[in-house]
C-alpha positions, 0 to 999 in steps of 0.5 A, a space after each residue: 098315713 100322711 102323718 103316720 109314715 113320717 112319725 114312724 120314721 122319727 120314732 125309729 130314729 129316737 128308739 133305735 136302740 130298742 128297735 134294733 133287735 127286731 130289724 130281722 123281722 122286716 122281711 116277714 112283715 114285708 111278706 105279710 103286706 105282699 100276701 094281703 095285697 095278693 089275695 085280691 089277685 086271681 090268675 086271670 088278672 095276672 095272665 091279663 098283665 102278662 099278655 100285655 107286657 108293654 107297660 111292664 117293659 116300659 116301666 123297667 126301662 124308665 126305672 133302670 135306664 132313664 133314672 140311673 142316667 139322671 142320677 149319674 148326671 145329677 151326681 156328676 155335676 154336683 159332686 164330680 164323677 169320682 165321688 162315691 156319692 155319685 155311685 150311691 145315687 146311681 145305686 138307688 136307681 138300679 136296685 129293684 122296685 120296692 115291695 112296699 110299692 105294692 102297698 102304696 099302689 093298692 091304697 092309691 087306686 093302682 093295679 095290684 096285679 100289675 105292680 106284683 108282676 113288675 116287682 117279681 120280674 124286677 126282683 128276679 132280674 136284679 142280680 143281672 141289672 145291678 152289676 151291669 148298670 154299675 159296670 156300664 157307668 163306672 167300669 166296676 165289677 160287682 160280685 153279688 151273692 145271687 143265691 142269698 139274694 134270690 132266697 130273700 126275694 123269694 121269701 119276701 115277694 114270690 112266695 107270698 104272691 103265689 100263696 095269695 093268688 092260690 088262696 084267691 083262686 081256691 076261694 073263687 075270690 071270696 077270701 078278700 072281702 072276708 078277711 079285709 076288715 082284719 087283714 087290711 088294718 094289720 097290713 098297715 100296722 106292719 107297713 108302719 113297723 117296717 118304716 120304723 125298723 128301717 129308720 132304726 137300722 140306719 140311725 147308727 150311721 146318721 152321724 155320717 150324714 152331717 158333713 155333706 147334708 146341705 148338698 145331699 138332702 136336696 139332691 136326694 129329694 130331687 132324684 126321688 121326685 124325678 123318679 116319680 115324675 118320669 113314671 107319671 109322664 111316661 105313662 101319661 100317653 096311656 090315658 089310664 089313671 090306674 096304670 099311671 098311678 102304678 107306673 109312677 109308684 113303680 119308678 119312684 120307689 126302690 128296695 132300699 134295704 137291698 141298696 144299703 146291703 150293696 152299698 156297705 158290702 161292695 163300696 166305700 161307706 160314703 156310697 151308702 150315705 145317699 142310699 140311707 138318705 133315700 130311706 128317710 125320703 122315700 116313704 114321706 115322698 110316697 105319702 105326699 104323692 098319695 095325697 097329691 094323687 087324691 087331690 088330683 083325682 077329686 079335682 078331675 072328678 069335680 070337673 067331669 061332674 060339672 061338665 055333665 051338669 052343663 
């Protein structure tokens, strides 16, 4: 994945004309990825998450209060308070947690039931959170088509999760090991396809990134990295690697497809530039973060084994 994700981004840009007709398939590919993750989650696991909502509430506070404030301050002092780029940076932090987070959490040893619960809850709250955050920071009203948004989110997140959990319950947990050899590789291929198709979707707008690239690229990278850091540090007191991985991925990744729709539909075209940049940055950073987590885990495991030998 370390090479496949950035490679799929490059392929998406170079073959955008060929791939553009297939961009409409992205929600269905996302839905399949969510389904393959959900078949390993039973009702008891989800109930255990809901009974202890502290981690979920803390994660959403970091994602939608700490991160947007950081985005606003970084953008304000870099581009000025009236720049549309500031709105784009804040919009990235306000949009709901990304569905692809489920994939990365599952692959990195996090809690899939916890991230599924957070993605579903955050997606359901997004018609309230996004307009409220924009209005609070910029005193601007944003009218969202909540019906269309709710339908899309239900198709991508809620329905596959419900189906996956039901399959897990009906099979008494036997379905995941039975389908894993076939479902897991296909899930990774679908995820790579999603990355490539998203890159193809933003390729026509790439010319608009040239003017302020020198400032926007490092600022966008810094913001995405900060979002991961906020979650990693915020979850450190829990002293639980599984939860720390889950929270840091949750705060670091967003539903960028929704972000682009909002940026282009409700703001000036320049607002969409930082949101589009984060598409290019988000998946490579997730790949690097996964690699760093594996190194960190191996290092800690090695030290623990050394202590036991002594």
